[in-house]
C-alpha positions as CSV (number, residue, x, y, z in Angstrom):
1,M,-23.1,23.7,-0.5
2,I,-22.7,20.0,0.2
3,K,-25.5,18.6,2.3
4,P,-24.8,16.5,5.4
5,K,-27.4,13.9,4.3
6,D,-25.6,13.5,1.0
7,I,-22.3,12.8,2.7
8,A,-23.9,10.5,5.2
9,R,-25.6,8.5,2.4
10,K,-22.3,8.3,0.4
11,L,-20.5,6.9,3.5
12,N,-23.4,4.7,4.6
13,I,-23.6,6.4,8.0
14,S,-26.0,8.8,9.8
15,T,-25.7,12.5,9.9
16,S,-25.4,12.3,13.7
17,T,-22.2,10.3,13.2
18,L,-20.8,13.2,11.1
19,R,-21.7,15.6,14.0
20,H,-19.9,13.3,16.4
21,Y,-16.7,13.4,14.3
22,E,-17.0,17.2,14.3
23,A,-17.5,17.3,18.1
24,W,-14.5,15.0,18.6
25,G,-12.3,17.4,16.7
26,I,-11.1,15.0,14.1
27,I,-12.2,17.0,11.1
28,P,-11.3,20.7,10.3
29,Q,-13.4,23.4,11.8
30,V,-16.8,23.6,10.1
31,E,-18.1,27.1,9.1
32,R,-21.8,27.9,9.4
33,A,-24.1,29.6,6.9
34,S,-26.3,32.6,8.0
35,N,-29.1,30.1,8.6
36,G,-26.9,28.0,10.9
37,Y,-26.4,25.1,8.5
38,R,-23.0,23.6,8.4
39,I,-20.9,24.3,5.4
40,Y,-19.0,21.1,4.5
41,T,-16.2,21.3,1.9
42,D,-14.3,18.8,-0.2
43,E,-11.7,18.8,2.5
44,H,-14.2,17.7,5.1
45,I,-15.4,14.9,2.8
46,A,-11.8,13.8,2.5
47,Y,-11.5,13.6,6.3
48,F,-14.8,11.8,6.6
49,E,-13.7,9.2,4.0
50,C,-10.3,8.7,5.8
51,I,-12.1,8.2,9.1
52,R,-14.2,5.5,7.6
53,G,-11.2,4.0,5.9
54,L,-9.0,3.9,9.1
55,L,-11.7,2.4,11.4
56,P,-11.5,-1.2,10.2
57,G,-7.8,-1.4,10.7
58,F,-7.1,0.8,13.6
59,G,-10.3,1.4,15.6
60,M,-11.7,4.6,16.8
61,D,-9.2,5.6,19.5
62,I,-6.1,5.4,17.2
63,T,-8.1,7.0,14.4
64,K,-9.1,9.9,16.6
65,N,-5.5,10.5,17.8
66,A,-4.0,10.2,14.3
67,L,-6.4,12.6,12.7
68,K,-6.0,15.2,15.5
69,K,-2.3,15.1,14.7
70,L,-3.0,15.5,11.0
71,I,-5.3,18.5,11.6
72,Q,-2.2,20.1,13.4
73,K,-0.2,19.3,10.2
74,D,2.0,16.9,12.2
75,V,2.0,14.2,9.6
76,M,5.0,12.3,11.1
77,A,3.3,12.0,14.5
78,A,0.2,10.6,12.8
79,I,2.2,8.1,10.8
80,L,4.1,7.0,13.9
81,L,0.8,6.4,15.8
82,L,-0.4,4.1,13.0
83,N,3.0,2.4,12.7
84,K,3.0,1.7,16.4
85,S,-0.4,0.0,16.1
86,Q,0.9,-2.1,13.2
87,Y,3.9,-3.1,15.2
88,E,1.7,-4.1,18.2
89,L,-0.5,-6.2,15.9
90,Y,2.6,-7.9,14.5
91,M,3.8,-8.7,18.0
92,E,0.4,-10.1,18.9
93,R,0.3,-12.2,15.8
94,N,3.9,-13.4,16.4
95,T,3.0,-14.4,20.0
96,T,0.0,-16.4,18.7
97,E,2.1,-18.2,16.1
98,K,4.5,-19.3,18.9
99,L,1.6,-20.4,21.0
100,I,0.3,-22.5,18.1
101,A,3.7,-24.0,17.7
102,L,3.8,-24.9,21.4
103,L,0.3,-26.4,21.2
104,N,1.5,-28.7,18.4
105,S,4.6,-29.8,20.2
106,Q,5.1,-33.0,22.2
107,E,6.3,-30.9,25.1
108,F,2.8,-29.3,25.5
109,E,1.1,-32.7,25.4
110,S,3.3,-34.3,28.0
111,V,4.1,-31.6,30.5
112,E,3.5,-32.5,34.2
113,L,2.0,-29.5,35.9
114,A,2.4,-30.9,39.4
115,E,6.2,-30.6,39.1
116,E,6.2,-26.9,38.1
117,K,7.8,-24.2,40.1
118,L,5.6,-21.5,41.5
119,L,6.2,-18.0,40.2
120,T,5.2,-14.5,41.5
121,I,3.1,-12.1,39.5
122,G,6.2,-10.1,38.8
123,E,8.1,-13.1,37.5
124,V,5.2,-14.0,35.2
125,S,4.8,-10.5,34.0
126,S,8.5,-10.3,33.1
127,M,8.5,-13.8,31.5
128,L,5.6,-13.1,29.2
129,N,6.0,-9.4,28.8
130,I,2.5,-8.7,30.0
131,P,1.7,-6.0,32.5
132,A,0.8,-7.2,36.0
133,T,-2.3,-5.0,35.8
134,A,-3.6,-7.1,32.9
135,I,-3.0,-10.4,34.9
136,R,-4.9,-8.9,37.9
137,H,-7.7,-7.8,35.5
138,W,-8.1,-11.4,34.1
139,E,-8.2,-12.7,37.7
140,R,-11.0,-10.3,38.6
141,A,-12.9,-11.4,35.5
142,G,-12.6,-15.0,36.7
143,L,-10.4,-16.1,33.8
144,I,-7.5,-17.3,36.0
145,L,-7.4,-18.3,39.6
146,P,-3.8,-18.0,41.0
147,I,-2.7,-19.8,44.1
148,R,-2.4,-17.7,47.2
149,N,0.6,-17.9,49.5
150,P,-0.9,-18.8,52.9
151,E,1.6,-16.6,54.8
152,N,1.3,-13.3,52.9
153,Q,-1.6,-13.9,50.4
154,Y,0.7,-13.1,47.4
155,R,-0.3,-14.5,44.1
156,L,1.6,-17.6,42.9
157,F,1.4,-19.1,39.4
158,N,2.2,-22.5,38.0
159,F,2.7,-23.7,34.4
160,K,-1.1,-24.1,34.1
161,H,-1.6,-20.4,34.8
162,I,1.2,-19.4,32.5
163,R,-0.5,-21.3,29.6
164,Q,-3.8,-19.6,30.5
165,I,-2.2,-16.2,30.6
166,S,-0.4,-16.8,27.3
167,F,-3.7,-17.7,25.7
168,L,-5.4,-14.6,27.2
169,R,-2.8,-12.4,25.7
170,S,-3.4,-13.9,22.2
171,L,-7.2,-13.9,22.5
172,K,-7.7,-10.5,24.1
173,K,-7.7,-8.7,20.7
174,S,-9.5,-11.4,18.8
175,V,-13.2,-11.7,17.9
176,F,-14.0,-13.8,20.9
177,S,-16.4,-12.6,23.6
178,L,-15.5,-12.8,27.3
179,E,-17.8,-15.8,27.7
180,I,-16.2,-17.7,24.9
181,I,-12.7,-16.9,26.2
182,R,-13.8,-18.2,29.6
183,V,-14.9,-21.5,28.0
184,I,-11.6,-21.8,26.0
185,I,-9.6,-21.3,29.2
186,K,-11.7,-23.9,30.9
187,E,-11.0,-26.4,28.1
188,L,-7.3,-25.6,28.3
189,E,-7.5,-26.5,32.0
190,N,-9.3,-29.8,31.1
191,N,-6.6,-30.6,28.4
192,N,-9.1,-30.3,25.6
193,H,-6.2,-29.4,23.3
194,E,-8.1,-29.7,19.9
195,M,-10.6,-27.0,20.9
196,V,-7.8,-24.8,22.2
197,K,-5.8,-25.3,19.0
198,K,-8.8,-24.3,16.9
199,A,-9.3,-21.1,19.1
200,A,-5.6,-20.2,18.6
201,N,-5.8,-20.7,14.8
202,D,-9.1,-18.6,14.7
203,A,-7.3,-15.8,16.6
204,L,-4.4,-16.0,14.1
205,S,-6.9,-15.7,11.2
206,H,-8.4,-12.7,12.8
207,F,-5.0,-11.0,13.1
208,D,-4.3,-11.8,9.4
209,K,-7.5,-10.0,8.5
210,L,-6.6,-7.0,10.7
211,C,-3.2,-6.8,8.9
212,Q,-5.0,-6.6,5.6
213,Y,-7.5,-4.0,6.9
214,Q,-4.5,-1.9,8.1
215,L,-3.0,-2.0,4.7
216,M,-6.2,-0.6,3.2
217,S,-6.5,1.9,6.1
218,M,-3.0,3.2,5.4
219,H,-4.1,3.7,1.7
220,A,-7.0,5.8,3.0
221,F,-4.7,7.8,5.2
222,Y,-2.3,8.5,2.2
223,N,-5.3,9.6,0.0
224,L,-6.2,12.1,2.7
225,C,-2.7,13.5,2.9
226,V,-2.7,13.9,-0.9
227,S,-6.2,15.5,-0.9
228,I,-5.3,18.2,1.6
229,G,-1.9,18.9,0.0
230,L,0.4,17.3,2.5
231,Y,1.7,15.0,-0.1
232,Q,1.7,15.2,-3.9
233,A,0.2,12.2,-5.8
234,N,2.9,9.8,-7.0
235,E,5.6,11.8,-5.1
236,H,8.5,9.6,-4.3
237,L,11.0,10.2,-1.5
238,S,14.5,10.5,-2.8
239,F,17.0,8.0,-1.7
240,S,20.3,6.5,-2.9
241,I,21.1,2.9,-3.5
242,Y,24.7,2.0,-3.1
243,T,26.0,-1.0,-4.9
244,S,29.4,-2.5,-5.0
């Protein structure tokens, strides 16, 4: 019988963490011996190793959902969950690259904010492809301060706000704390472009690391699929290549 403490030592985690994974339903059901001790098998160890492998690239929520699908033998659903996360990371990284390009352009340096048209929250949401709920959340956190229409109190946004919201979208999944993000947004308002450019490049570097983590995490997922018999090692999907 494999002892929980041996598994925990191997994965550099606590035995209570193993129990959490069991309680969350992200490993197969664990049988009990007559003395009440858990009977972990090689299959459980494979799941534990996959969990630890998925976490750096995908985080706990996606890891939980993907492994619950795998326990149900719905491999494709699990793969699509991971693929969706990879696509979202790609989009975040792409947005950050565009933001850096804007920061380095003459247009950004010379824009006159006073001449900008005021936009509603719906227009900003559509323009930047960001949910209005996220914009309201950043307002409540004190990260942006929209103008209020004196007649109906509707939120209105100028180019300064649009720049701030664009940055918040890029920084929200980065390594920066809320306080650091608040400082960055303030520096953007004060036209301290060098600090803002550094923050954007730091965010891009963070996304690059996440991309690499996700590659390693997918390898851990594949290893689990092989270990539990859902794939055969070195199995190749058949396909045809048509050439002229």
